[in-house]
Structure formats: C-alpha cells, structure tokens
PAPA-194039 format. One record per residue (C-alpha): residue in one letter; x, y, z. Coordinates in pm, whole numbers, plus 50000, padded with zeros to 5 digits. Layout:
AXYZ/...
end
This chain:
M500015000349998/I501155035049917/I500765058050215/F501075094950119/K502245116650411/T503005152350308/I503405173850000/K504875208949971/W505625232149685/K507095265849604/N507485287649287/F504955264049138/L502115279048933/S500735308749133/T502685299849445/G505625323249518/D508925317049692/H507395302450003/W506315267050090/N502675256150072/E502435223150265/I499605198550321/N499685169750571/F497795140750412/L497555120250738/E496285146850973/K492565140350919/N490455115650730/T488125140850564/N489455173850447/L487935202950253/I490025226050043/I488265258949969/G489065291549793/T487955314749525/N488805309749153/G492515313349096/S493355310749459/G495415279549400/K493265253749573/S493715228349288/T497465233349267/M497975203049494/L496685180349212/D499365193348969/A502075193149227/L501215156649317/T501285142848953/F504285164948871/A506245150049157/L505315114249072/F505045114848687/N506745146848572/K503495162048429/P500605182348571/F497155168448629/R495415196248451/K495925205748082/I498935228348148/N502165229447948/K505035218448165/S506935249848095/Q504035270748248/L504315252948584/M507055276448696/N505945308548870/S506075335448607/S507205362248856/N510245344349011/E511035322348710/R513355299348909/D513625275349204/C510375256849117/L510305227049353/V507875200549481/E508605176349766/L506415145549822/E506785122450114/F505275087350119/S505905051750227/V505585017850050/N505914985350236/N507505001450542/R510065020150332/D510015059050351/Y510425078550031/I510905115249948/V510605125949581/R512045160049490/R511365174049143/G512005208849025/M512965232448743/K515675259348710/P517545242048836/N516415207648711/I516055184849011/F514855148849030/D515945131449347/I514545100349519/E515375095349881/V514885060750043/N514935057850422/G516895090150448/N519485080150182/L519645094349830/M519035067749578/H521725062349320/R520895081448997/Q520785064248667/A522205077248344/D519225099748278/D515865111148432/R513835087348210/S515635057248370/N514985071148723/Q511305077048628/K510995041748516/I512365028748847/L509925051749032/E506835039548838/E507685002548792/N509704993749103/I508435016949370/L504885029349288/K504104999749055/V501525021048887/N501385045148588/Y499815079148556/K496605066548397/S495845040648661/F496995063048950/T494565090748857/Q491675065648822/I492205054749184/V493235086649357/I491685115849175/L488325124749039/G488305159548872/S485515179448728/S487215194748424/T490425179848301/F490055144648442/V488835117248199/P486585093048396/F486755056248336/M483535055748134/Q484985081247888/L488155060947826/N488395038547510/G488395001547545/S492214996347552/N492655022647826/R489785007648029/R491574974448003/E494834988848117/V493235004248429/I491544971348516/E494674950948458/D496614974548694/L493894970348961/L493854932448931/D497664931648922/I497644912748597/R499754936748387/I502524911948448/F500824888448207/S500984916247937/A504724920348013/M505164883347998/N503184881747678/H505374908747528/L508514890647641/I507214857847494/K506254875447168/E509814888547149/Q511184854147217/I508994838746947/R510204865746708/E513804858546794/K513314820346777/R511644824046432/E514534845146318/K516854817546449/V514774791846264/R515094811445943/S518784814346003/L519034777046070/D516974769045755/L519474789345553/K522394772045730/K520744738045651/E520324746445283/N523874760145272/L525194727845426/K523284707445174/D524784727144892/K528274722545040/M527674685045078/N526634681744714/M529614702744600/Q531944681944809/K530514649544670/N530834662644318/F534314674044391/I535374640044527/K533714622744227/E535554646144001/L538844638244165/E538254600544119/D536984604643767/R539774625543628/G542824612643830/K545544598143617/S543524601743298/N543564639143329/I547264638843416/T547984618043104/M546034641742880/S547864671643025/R551224654642973/D550344646742609/K549454683342555/I552634693742720/N554644671442484/L552844686542183/L553534721442316/I557264712442358/K557484698642012/E555854729141870/T558204751242069/D561224732741945/K560014738441592/Y559704774841655/V563184775441807/S564654757341507/T562934780741264/N564264810241450/E567744796741439/G567524794641057/L566024829041032/E568754843641251/I571434828541020/E569654843440722/V569484877240896/T573184875340968/G573944869340606/L571764898140497/I573404920940745/E576794911440609/D575534918940248/Q574074951240373/E577414961640529/K578984958540174/V576684983940034/T576735006740332/G577605042940255/A576135042939899/N573725071339984/K576535093140117/K578685086239811/L575795092639578/K575225127439728/K578815136439654/L578655123739292/N575455142539235/N577145173739363/L580035167839118/K577545161738846/G576115195638910/K579525212538889/M580355195538570/S577015206138419/N577865242038505/K581255239138335/V579735224138024/T577285253338006/T580175278638041/I582305261937767/T579245258837534/K578555295637568/E582145304637502/H582365282137191/K579165296837060/F580325332737114/F583675329136928/S582055307836656/E579365334236583/N581305366936642/V584375381236455/T583935415636613/C583255423936982/P579595431537012/T580235455637294/C583105477237152/T582645467236779/Q586395461636736/P587415430936534/I588595400136720/E591965387836620/E591375356236406/S594115335436559/F592895343336912/R589345335436808/L590325301636652/N592425292836949/R589545298437188/I587245278236970/S589815250036964/D590345251237342/A586565250137398/Q586225219637178/D589105201837356/K587625209637705/A584235198437585/K585695164637483/E587385160637815/L584225169838009/Q582135146837798/S584355117637876/G584485125838245/Y580735132338255/Q580015097138113/E582235081838376/L580435101838646/K577055089938519/D578295054038534/A579525059238893/I576145074538993/Q574285045238841/K576435020339028/E575795038539370/E572065040239296/D572015003739238/R573894998139567/E571485020739759/R568495001439619/L570104968939734/F570704983440084/T566984992940110/K565894958839983/L568154941040232/S566834963140516/K563254953140432/E564104916440424/I565914919440759/T562974936840917/K560564909740790/L562824881540918/N563104899341257/N559284902341275/D559014865441205/I561524858341476/S559604880041719/Q556264862741638/N557924828841690/N559324840542023/T555804851142128/R554524816342036/I557444800342226/S556574821642535/L552904813042513/N553674776042480/Q556024777742777/R553304794942988/Q550804768342892/V553284741642980/R553794757243326/D550004759743378/L549554722943275/E552314712143502/S550784732143795/E547434716443716/I549054681843714/Q550574689244051/T547314700844190/I545414671344066/T548114648644203/E547964664544546/Q544094664244547/F544134628344438/K546484620344716/N544244639144968/R540984622044890/N540804610945249/T541014646645368/E538184656045132/N536104626945261/E536664640345619/K535394674045502/L532264656545369/T531774638445701/E532044671845883/F529384686845656/K527034657245718/S527544660246102/S526884697346091/L523814692045884/K522404666446131/D523194690846430/T521434718546243/I518344697046172/D518194686546531/E518524722246655/L515764731646407/A513494705146566/V514224719146905/Q513614755146813/R510354746346632/E509224727246940/D510074757347154/I508064779846915/N505054756546960/H505364759147337/H505804797047323/D502834799647089/F500754780547342/A501924803447620/Y501334833747404/S497724822747328/L497244819047704/L498614853847790/R496744872747525/D493924895547622/D491414868347550/G493394842147749/V494104838348120/K493674876548175/T490134874748050/K489424845148290/I490714865548580/I488704895948480/K485584873748439/K486224861348797/Y486344896848941/L483564912048717/P480734900848945/F482484916349252/I483114949149049/N479534951248930/Q478244942549276/Q480304971049430/V479444996649174/N475664989849218/R476154990949600/Y477705025349582/L475005037249335/Q472295026049576/L474095043349867/M473715075149660/D470035067149598/F470655060349239/Y468675028649162/I469885014748836/N471394981548737/F474914989848605/S477234962148475/L480434959348278/D481194929848048/E484594913947981/E485204940047713/F484344967147971/K481264979247788/E478484990248010/T474924977548027/V472524999148217/K468954989848315/S466495012948497/P462915010048606/I462065036248341/H464135025048045/E465224989747964/D468224998947746/F470355027847873/S474045038147830/Y476415060848022/S475975088747771/S472215087147815/F472355101948170/S472585138348294/E475875152548412/G474815147348776/E473915110948711/K477165105548525/M479045119748822/R477335094149054/I478415065948817/D481905080248805/L482065081449192/A480715047349221/L483425034248987/L486075054049171/F485095038949504/T484825004149340/W488405007249196/R489645015949543/E487844985849688/V489324962549425/A492794978249485/R492344971549856/V491304934749804/K494154929049555/N496654952049733/S497794962949389/V497645001349369/N496005005749708/T496595039749866/N495305061250156/L494785092249933/L491575101649761/I491185136449601/L487835149249457/D488095181349260/E485005203449248/I482575175249223/F480035193949439/D480265225849235/S478495215648920/S477205180848864/L476005168349196/D472675181549327/G472025187349690/F470495152949746/G473435136049577/T475875156849780/D474415146350110/E474505109450011/F478015112349890/L479165128750217/K477735099450411/I479685076150187/I483045092750233/R482415096650606/Y481085062050690/I481755038450405/I485155046550266/K487535033350536/G491225039150586/A491385068350343/N492525104250375/I489985122350155/F490475157750019/V487525175449860/I488305207049659/S485335230349629/H484085266349601/K481455259749855/S481985273550198/D478745259250344/L480335224650363/N482855233850630/D481095216950920/K480775184850734/F484575178350728/E487095172250998/N489575196750846/V489185227350629/I492115242350436/Q491595276950278/F493655291149994/D493765327549890/K495925352149683/V498285372849901/K500075400549707/G499495380849390/F500725347349528/S498705316949628/K498965308250001/I497275286050260/I495785313050485/S493975291450737/T493385255950859/Q490435247351076/N489675214751255/Y486175203451327/E485195177351570/Q482815151951408/
end
C-alpha cells in the first residue's frame, strides 16, 4: 500500500517563493476551499508532477514555473511503501529529480527517464493513467473511466487486478517467438547451405576420382605437343637468325652508297655548270668576229684558239661526265640493294619475334599444365581429407536439423503460452472472475447515493444499464449529475478492488470540484455519508468553491491570493 504523508511546493504555478504544505495524514476528511484562481487545485498538479513529471490539468510543463520568480520551482512529496520511506523532489531551474529512500539518496541512473521508470515500475508499481483513476476524480480535465476507450479501460483494470505482468510476459514471449523464428530462418538457411556444400563436396570427390591419372596423362600429352611445337619455332628462328646475319653482312657491303651518291650528284652539278660555260664560250667565238660591245674586230688567231680550246675541254668533260654517270648509276644500284636488304631483315626479325611470342605462350601453357598436374596429383593424394570434410558437413547438417526441431518445438510451446497470455486468454478469465464483484460494488455505491439502476460491465468493459424507466440505457444517456454518481461509484469500486488485491491501494483520495456543478443537493448529502462512513482507511480531500460544507469535514484548508501569490491562509479543525 502507498501511504502518502506530506506534500509541499514553492514557485509552482501561482505559488511564490514560500512553501505551501499539506499533511495528508492529519485528518480523514478534508475540505480545500478558495475562490477561483486562489490555487486550491494546485495540489493536484504538484502531486502528479512530483510522481510522473507532468501536471494533472491541461497545462504545459513550461508553464508550471511561477512567472514572477522564474526559478527555484520545487515540489517535495513524502510517502511510504511497504515500510520504506520515500521523498521525491522534482524541480525546474535548476532541474532536480531526486529520490530519497529511508533517508538516503537513491543512486541516480544515466538519465531522468531511467529514474522515472524505476519510480513507476519498482516503487509505485502504477502509471499515471491508473493512478489518477484510483486517487483523483476531477470535474474538468480528468477523463473518467467511462469516457476512456476500450484499451485504456483494460489497462486500468489490469493494473487494479495486478495482471499487467501477464501483458509484460506476453510481450516478452512475443519477442522470444520473434527471435526464435529469426533463428529458425537462420538455421533453415544454414541447413540449405550445408546441403549445397555437401553436394559440392560429393561432386568434387567424384571429379577427383573420375579425372585422376587420365587427366594427368592428357595434360602431359598436351605438354609434349607444346614442347615439340616450341622446338619447331626455336629451330625456325635459328635458321632465320642465320639468314638475317647473312643479309646484314651483304648490307654492310653496300653501306655508305647514299652518302657517296650525294657527293657524285654534287660533282655532276658542277660539271654541268662547266659544260654550260664552255658551250657559251664556243658559241660566242664561233658566231662573232667583232666584239659586240666595243665593235672592234677580234683577232682571228685568238678567236680560233679559243674555239679549239673550247672543243678540247668539251671532249674532256664529255668523257668525264659519262664516267660520272656510270659511277652514279652504280651507287644508285647499291642504295636500292641496301633498302631491299633492310626490308628483308625487318621481315625476318618480325617473324623471329612472332615465333618468340609463340614460344613464350607455349612455355606458359606448359607451366600451367604442370601446375594443374601437381594440383590434381595432390588432390588425388588427399581424397581422405576431402572425405573427412564431407563427413564434417554431414555432421553439421544433422546438428542443424536437430537444433531446428528443438527451436520449432520451443516455438510451439511459446505459441501456446502466448495464446494463454493474450487479452482473450488467462487475463480474461481473471477479469471474468472479478467482474461480478466489480459490478456488485458499483451498484452498491450507486444505491448508497440513491441512484437505483442496474449497472454492469462485461469482459470488454462495455456497460449495460437497466433502469425502472428504460430497459436499454448507456452512460451517455444520463445527465451530468447522474454521470458523476456513476463516476464516483466506479472510483470507490476501483479503490475497493485495489484494497482487496493490494495492487495500487493507497490512503489518498482527491475529489476536485465535484460538488460545484454536477451533483445536486441530494446527491451531495448521500456522497458525504459515503466518504464519512463507508470509505475506510482513506485520507479524503475535497476541493470546492462552497464554504457551506465546512462543518461536514474534519479539516478545512483555505487558499487565497496574498500580494498576487497563492497561499494557505487558514486551517480549521472540526470535531465530528
């Protein structure tokens, strides 16, 4: 059971830099009064902020800090669970989230979310939604049980009956099923892979046995052919190289013809110039007896001597010119021979190069074949090793198949457990067991408030309402005051169930402004009787605008605004 002891807050909403404190254990019935905006409902937001890091009302978390001081917002909540005392401190600017256990500060986790999870799951063992259904009934922002959707109704009931563990177990089993199915898929792939490896190994061993010496012989025959072919190319190249050597020797004999030819052609040009000069001179003295320039007669003997000399020189030049032409022809023939020999040498060298390429290729093929022979020989020798590999594959396959069988059997067991832990499984059976008690208690509290209807919830938490007036009613069919009575009856019932199951049982019950709108005078009187005489072991706080209820409560706490800040201005005790 959660026993709430005290709560205090400062710089929270309209509260300034002073503590407002409420002792939950002082009296059983407490009335909190005040005008609108006085801060009388602030306790609700402080309570849920301390426990769940969010306000009860629809207020942004950033707005919880007092807008005047804008710092040192702090709430302290003291409570006990199973004889262990706790203090929760939560604040903003600076950020504070401390949990004190029996006077010692609890070790902080890596972040606030982790500490919050510890607080809800390990200490309180209740979440925000279920806590508010048991502890608080509000007039404006609170969503009563009957206005929740089906899944949220189920969540509240499961918390009350302490069967949420089945949902956690169901989730865990679901994850385990998913993991096991992933493992089965992995094992199936492994099985198929091992089958492929086995077939490959069998084929490999068969290939080893099939080819063996036969393949080696074929490779050796091919090697011999390649060697013979290589020898042929080598022999051919030897002949070609001899031929090339002879051609080079012949070529050396005609080396220099081009250079000599150039000289002879130069000489030929000079001789041509001399022939031209002598021809002009012979022509001049043969055709002229007087000088054409000065018109003086040329001496006849001189003229004849020059003609004779020109004729003699012409004969000499003609003889030398013919010899020069012969020499030029000879060198031209030598040059043509040099070019022809160069082409033949180039061709033969190309043939030699091609043959060398074929020789290299053949030699590489021979090496590859010899390597293949060696590999086949080694593999053939190692057949036992390959058979051992095959045996290992077979063994691994058997182990994999056995593990698959185990995993599939585990999945069947988990599937069965999953079916039991589903919403329509064992949880529904437990809920069915408690539904008569729940419906009985709801109708009991309705009758105590003089509301005579037959209200019942089914296993899907849908209501059936029967009244003397109408046979078929629903929650939405009633007035706001009638709805409030149903909400109160359910609230009291949830607390009764929590007490019986000791799940989220607590001493604290807070009712916010339920008298101010929906309940009529008659309903109010009946309700006050219930909280005074029927609800046992609870510290009840009723928040209201009405001041005429003071004498009906053991304790009255009044809030008001003082210099713009919310404060508790008085506390009155009444003897009942």
